[in-house]
C-alpha positions as CSV (number, residue, x, y, z in Angstrom):
1,M,106.5,127.5,105.6
2,I,108.3,129.3,102.7
3,L,108.3,132.6,104.6
4,W,110.1,131.0,107.5
5,E,112.7,129.5,105.0
6,I,113.1,132.9,103.4
7,F,113.5,134.5,106.8
8,W,116.0,132.0,108.1
9,S,118.1,132.0,104.9
10,F,118.5,135.7,104.7
11,F,118.9,136.0,108.5
12,K,121.9,133.6,108.2
13,I,123.3,135.6,105.2
14,G,123.0,138.8,107.2
15,A,124.5,137.3,110.3
16,F,127.5,135.7,108.8
17,T,128.5,138.5,106.4
18,F,131.1,141.1,107.3
19,G,131.7,143.9,104.9
20,G,128.5,144.8,103.2
21,G,126.5,143.8,100.2
22,Y,129.1,142.5,97.8
23,A,130.6,140.4,100.6
24,M,127.1,138.7,100.7
25,I,127.2,137.4,97.2
26,P,129.2,134.2,98.0
27,L,126.7,133.4,100.8
28,I,123.7,134.2,98.6
29,E,125.1,131.9,95.9
30,K,125.6,129.1,98.4
31,E,122.3,129.5,100.2
32,I,119.9,130.6,97.5
33,I,121.3,128.9,94.4
34,T,123.1,125.8,95.7
35,N,121.1,124.9,98.8
36,K,117.6,126.2,98.2
37,K,117.6,126.4,94.3
38,W,115.2,129.3,94.4
39,I,117.1,131.0,91.5
40,D,120.0,130.1,89.2
41,E,123.3,131.9,88.4
42,D,121.8,133.8,85.5
43,E,119.0,135.1,87.6
44,L,121.4,136.1,90.3
45,L,123.4,138.1,87.8
46,E,120.2,139.8,86.6
47,I,119.2,140.5,90.2
48,I,122.6,142.0,91.1
49,S,122.5,144.2,88.0
50,I,119.1,145.5,88.9
51,A,120.0,145.9,92.6
52,Q,123.0,148.0,91.6
53,M,120.9,150.3,89.5
54,T,118.1,150.8,92.1
55,P,118.6,153.2,95.1
56,G,119.5,151.5,98.3
57,V,121.9,148.9,99.6
58,I,122.7,146.0,97.3
59,A,122.2,143.4,100.0
60,I,118.7,144.7,100.8
61,N,117.8,145.1,97.1
62,T,119.0,141.6,96.3
63,A,117.1,140.1,99.3
64,T,114.0,141.9,98.2
65,F,114.2,140.6,94.6
66,V,114.9,137.0,95.7
67,G,112.3,137.2,98.4
68,R,109.7,138.5,95.9
69,K,110.5,135.7,93.4
70,S,110.4,133.0,96.1
71,G,107.5,134.2,98.3
72,G,105.7,137.1,96.7
73,V,105.4,140.5,98.4
74,K,105.4,138.9,101.8
75,G,108.6,137.1,100.9
76,A,110.2,140.4,99.8
77,L,109.3,142.0,103.1
78,V,110.5,139.0,105.1
79,A,113.8,138.7,103.2
80,S,114.5,142.4,103.5
81,A,113.9,142.5,107.2
82,A,115.8,139.3,107.9
83,V,119.0,140.4,106.1
84,V,119.2,143.6,108.2
85,L,118.2,142.3,111.6
86,P,121.5,140.7,112.5
87,S,123.5,143.9,111.7
88,L,121.0,146.0,113.6
89,F,121.3,143.8,116.6
90,V,125.1,143.6,116.5
91,I,125.6,147.3,115.9
92,S,123.3,148.2,118.8
93,I,125.4,146.0,121.1
94,I,128.7,147.4,119.8
95,V,127.6,151.0,120.1
96,T,126.2,150.4,123.6
97,F,129.1,148.5,125.1
98,F,132.2,148.6,122.9
99,S,132.4,152.0,121.1
100,K,135.7,152.9,122.8
101,S,137.4,149.7,121.7
102,F,137.6,150.7,118.0
103,E,140.7,152.7,118.8
104,S,142.5,149.5,120.0
105,A,145.4,148.3,117.8
106,L,144.2,144.7,118.3
107,V,140.7,145.6,116.9
108,Q,142.3,147.4,114.0
109,K,144.5,144.4,113.1
110,F,141.5,142.1,113.4
111,L,139.5,144.3,111.0
112,T,142.4,144.4,108.5
113,G,142.5,140.6,108.5
114,V,138.7,140.4,108.0
115,R,138.9,142.9,105.0
116,A,141.6,140.8,103.4
117,G,139.5,137.6,103.7
118,L,136.4,139.4,102.4
119,L,138.4,140.6,99.4
120,A,139.3,137.0,98.6
121,L,135.7,135.8,99.0
122,M,134.4,138.6,96.7
123,A,137.1,138.0,94.1
124,N,136.2,134.3,94.0
125,S,132.5,135.1,93.7
126,L,133.1,137.7,91.0
127,L,135.2,135.3,89.0
128,R,132.5,132.6,89.2
129,L,129.8,135.1,88.2
130,F,132.0,136.4,85.3
131,R,132.5,132.9,84.0
132,S,128.8,132.2,83.9
133,G,128.0,135.5,82.3
134,A,130.9,135.9,79.9
135,N,129.9,133.4,77.3
136,N,130.1,135.7,74.3
137,I,132.7,137.9,72.7
138,V,130.4,141.0,72.5
139,G,129.7,140.9,76.2
140,I,133.4,140.6,77.0
141,I,134.3,143.5,74.7
142,L,131.7,145.7,76.3
143,L,133.0,144.7,79.8
144,T,136.5,145.5,78.8
145,I,135.6,148.9,77.4
146,S,133.6,149.7,80.6
147,L,136.3,148.6,82.9
148,T,138.9,150.6,80.9
149,A,136.7,153.7,81.1
150,L,136.3,153.3,84.8
151,I,140.0,152.6,85.5
152,L,141.2,155.5,83.4
153,S,138.5,157.7,85.0
154,M,137.1,158.6,81.6
155,L,133.5,158.0,83.0
156,S,132.0,158.1,86.4
157,P,130.2,154.9,87.5
158,I,126.8,156.6,87.3
159,T,127.5,157.8,83.7
160,L,128.7,154.3,82.8
161,I,125.5,152.8,84.2
162,I,123.3,155.3,82.3
163,F,125.3,154.8,79.1
164,G,125.1,151.0,79.5
165,S,121.4,151.1,80.2
166,V,120.6,153.2,77.2
167,T,122.9,151.1,75.0
168,G,121.2,147.9,76.2
169,I,117.7,149.4,75.6
170,M,118.7,150.6,72.1
171,L,120.2,147.3,71.2
172,Y,117.2,145.3,72.4
173,R,114.8,147.7,70.7
174,F,116.4,147.9,67.3
175,F,118.3,144.6,67.2
176,P,116.4,142.1,69.3
177,E,117.7,139.0,67.6
178,F,121.3,140.1,67.9
179,T,120.8,141.1,71.6
180,M,119.2,137.7,72.4
181,K,121.9,135.7,70.6
182,Y,125.1,137.6,71.5
183,L,124.3,139.4,74.7
184,G,121.9,137.1,76.4
185,G,119.2,139.8,76.4
186,G,116.7,138.1,78.7
187,K,114.1,135.5,78.0
188,K,111.5,135.8,75.3
């Protein structure tokens, strides 16, 4: 029964998301945290962080991690398949029947409107996740430094991820109490 619930939840997420992995975060929050209670907000933040660091699309990686936590290896496979099936189906239909319509001004206006709505959804989700994760001054300082470095193009995103990973490992290795207390360094 749990495998069917995992499939149906991630199928709905895949079917009703337009715009990729980050656009799925609000739907994942609602379905997986609020409705199903399979994970909490802190776990979603951890999953998103890991999903960003691993190769592949964030939506599939997130589905895989949540599916694994909820239903083991079979749950991971079911969630991963379910989240991509709607897109695969829709893209196949579009390519087959409507590929020439993309040049239409009406279609372009529609897509512009959809992008604006997605931006609002992602900003709202980002703000909620930030509020739940920004509960300490050290984390806020590190976030500010990271964003400043990205905005000013001082570091590439991959360099920042590597630097952040190494910094986190070093802090946890040499200052575990500090990391646990001020950075929320996981569960003991």
